[in-house]
C-alpha positions as CSV (number, residue, x, y, z in Angstrom):
1,M,147.6,131.9,100.7
2,K,145.9,130.5,97.6
3,I,148.1,129.2,94.8
4,V,147.8,127.2,91.6
5,L,150.5,124.5,91.1
6,N,152.3,124.2,87.8
7,G,155.5,122.9,86.4
8,L,155.7,120.0,88.9
9,G,158.0,117.0,88.3
10,P,157.7,114.0,86.0
11,K,154.7,112.6,87.9
12,D,153.0,116.1,87.8
13,T,152.0,115.7,91.5
14,V,153.0,117.1,94.9
15,T,152.0,115.9,98.4
16,F,150.9,118.4,101.0
17,N,149.1,117.7,104.3
18,K,148.7,114.0,103.2
19,N,146.9,115.1,100.0
20,I,148.2,114.6,96.5
21,F,147.8,117.6,94.2
22,R,148.3,117.6,90.4
23,N,149.5,120.4,88.1
24,G,146.7,123.0,87.9
25,A,145.4,122.3,91.4
26,I,144.2,125.4,93.3
27,V,145.5,124.9,96.9
28,E,145.1,127.0,100.0
29,M,148.2,126.7,102.3
30,P,150.2,128.6,104.9
31,D,152.1,131.6,103.4
32,D,155.5,130.2,104.1
33,F,154.8,126.9,102.2
34,A,153.1,128.8,99.4
35,Q,156.0,131.3,99.1
36,A,158.4,128.3,98.8
37,Y,156.5,126.9,95.9
38,I,156.3,130.3,94.2
39,A,160.0,130.9,94.7
40,S,160.8,127.5,93.2
41,N,158.6,128.4,90.1
42,L,156.3,125.5,91.0
43,A,153.2,127.7,91.6
44,V,151.7,131.1,91.1
45,E,149.6,133.1,93.6
46,V,145.9,133.4,93.0
47,K,145.2,137.0,93.9
48,S,141.9,137.7,92.2
49,E,138.8,136.2,90.7
50,A,140.4,136.6,87.2
51,D,143.4,134.6,88.5
52,E,141.0,131.9,89.8
53,K,139.3,131.7,86.4
54,E,142.6,131.4,84.7
55,A,143.6,128.6,87.1
56,E,140.4,126.8,86.3
57,A,141.2,127.0,82.6
58,L,144.6,125.6,83.4
59,Q,143.0,122.7,85.4
60,K,140.9,121.8,82.3
61,L,144.0,121.9,80.1
62,E,145.9,119.7,82.5
63,A,143.1,117.2,82.6
64,K,143.1,117.1,78.8
65,N,146.9,116.6,78.8
66,I,146.6,113.7,81.3
67,R,144.0,112.0,79.1
68,K,146.2,112.5,76.0
69,R,149.4,111.2,77.7
70,K,147.4,108.1,78.9
71,A,146.1,107.4,75.4
72,I,149.6,107.8,73.9
73,Q,151.1,105.5,76.6
74,E,148.4,102.9,75.9
75,N,149.1,103.1,72.1
76,I,152.8,102.6,72.8
77,E,152.2,99.6,75.0
78,S,149.8,98.0,72.5
79,G,152.3,98.5,69.7
80,E,150.1,100.8,67.6
């Protein structure tokens, strides 16, 4: 089953099969694992091409958020 991860913990990552995935990642995994993430509200199923395009938009937004958080953290650390 194909899912898109969202709403992950403070580090915004999850490990599956020795790979680290971030919020917005589109992941193919066995149905039982995917259903567990969906039931925990940590993922949504990608059922169609439209879902996949929406997931790709979420990935871009997440990448932008990561860059912004990093810049904010750097400003805090430098005292600006």
